[in-house]
C-alpha atoms as one frame of an Amber mdcrd trajectory, in Angstrom:
protein
   9.003 -18.796  -5.130   6.300 -18.641  -2.455   4.835 -21.729  -0.833   2.403
 -22.446   1.974   2.457 -25.741   3.838   0.013 -27.059   6.448   0.612 -29.611
   9.168  -1.067 -30.960  12.279  -4.040 -32.832  10.876  -5.015 -36.241  12.128
  -7.682 -38.565  13.473  -9.318 -37.672  16.791 -12.491 -38.446  18.697 -15.327
 -36.003  19.222 -14.546 -33.555  22.007 -10.798 -33.707  21.487  -8.530 -30.884
  20.360  -6.134 -30.389  17.489  -3.849 -27.581  16.363  -3.059 -26.890  12.742
  -0.001 -24.963  11.615   0.901 -23.298   8.354   4.204 -21.770   7.323   4.779
 -19.502   4.340   8.226 -19.722   2.805  10.010 -17.980  -0.033  11.067 -14.465
  -0.948   8.407 -11.816  -0.439   7.812  -8.409   1.066   4.938  -9.106   3.433
   1.919 -11.240   4.244  -1.237  -9.153   4.337  -3.665 -11.773   5.592  -3.925
 -15.480   6.294  -6.799 -17.858   6.733  -8.041 -21.389   7.031 -10.544 -23.025
   4.711 -11.974 -26.512   4.722 -13.695 -28.778   2.266 -15.614 -31.926   3.113
 -16.513 -34.583   0.530 -19.488 -33.464  -1.518 -19.401 -29.939  -0.127 -17.942
 -26.665  -1.326 -14.882 -25.105   0.239 -15.729 -22.717   3.056 -13.877 -20.142
   5.107 -13.250 -21.324   8.651 -11.236 -18.433  10.068  -9.208 -15.493   8.856
  -6.752 -13.018  10.334  -5.268  -9.794   8.968  -1.811  -8.404   9.569  -3.468
  -5.996  11.983  -4.806  -8.827  14.108  -8.481  -8.661  13.146 -10.142 -12.076
  13.029 -13.329 -13.592  11.725 -14.862 -17.042  12.083 -17.526 -19.153  10.509
 -20.597 -19.362  12.727 -20.178 -23.113  13.032 -16.793 -22.805  14.769 -17.224
 -19.686  16.898 -16.308 -20.368  20.494 -14.443 -23.543  19.586 -11.708 -22.527
  17.131  -9.064 -19.838  17.529  -6.849 -18.466  14.787  -3.526 -16.827  15.593
  -0.359 -15.840  13.802   3.351 -15.356  14.351   4.500 -12.667  11.962   8.188
 -13.161  12.702   7.952 -16.819  11.693   5.472 -16.307   8.831   3.122 -18.787
  10.449  -0.567 -19.056  11.197  -2.253 -21.495  13.560  -5.726 -22.868  14.085
  -6.490 -24.201  17.547  -9.510 -26.468  17.308 -11.263 -27.464  20.528 -14.407
 -29.488  21.173 -14.150 -31.052  17.753 -17.277 -32.496  16.192 -17.727 -35.084
  13.428 -19.057 -32.243  11.263 -15.570 -30.699  11.373 -14.175 -33.571   9.315
 -12.633 -32.123   6.164  -9.426 -31.260   4.382  -8.161 -28.004   5.836  -6.304
 -25.559   3.620  -4.081 -22.644   4.519  -4.459 -19.438   2.520  -2.039 -16.525
   2.506  -2.230 -13.171   0.746   1.411 -12.437  -0.029   2.861  -9.211  -1.365
   5.972  -9.808  -3.460   7.056  -6.175  -3.414   6.201  -3.056  -1.492   4.418
  -1.416  -4.437   2.677  -4.559  -5.713  -0.701  -6.046  -4.982  -0.902  -9.227
  -2.958  -1.557 -12.639  -4.468  -3.271 -15.555  -2.782  -1.316 -18.755  -2.204
  -2.744 -22.068  -1.049  -1.291 -25.015   0.769  -1.944 -28.574  -0.327  -4.197
 -29.311   2.625  -4.148 -31.472   5.733  -6.808 -34.037   6.624  -8.783 -33.694
   9.846 -11.057 -36.587  10.767 -13.287 -36.538  13.851 -14.977 -39.773  14.878
 -18.138 -40.075  16.986
């Protein structure tokens, strides 16, 4: 009933920019928070950036000053603008959304299938 889907990944050179998008579709009451995670081969999944429905944001130390998370509540979308990309940013990036199915119900977390970002030296 609720799905999240990422797009915008690709292959770029170090120093280039890329923007990821994620749309949440289905029938639900609200989206309480959204975020971006990434997982590189041989490493655990980590939080890259998050944003609440109130607009508060947080970033991993490794991406502060380079990445910017934003959202469009009317379109149920979240974006990740990635500038000054480094080879260390290479990973599969996942969209996460905390979705509330009804006004009086707790939110559940939904994940996209991921989009590959590869940064060459």
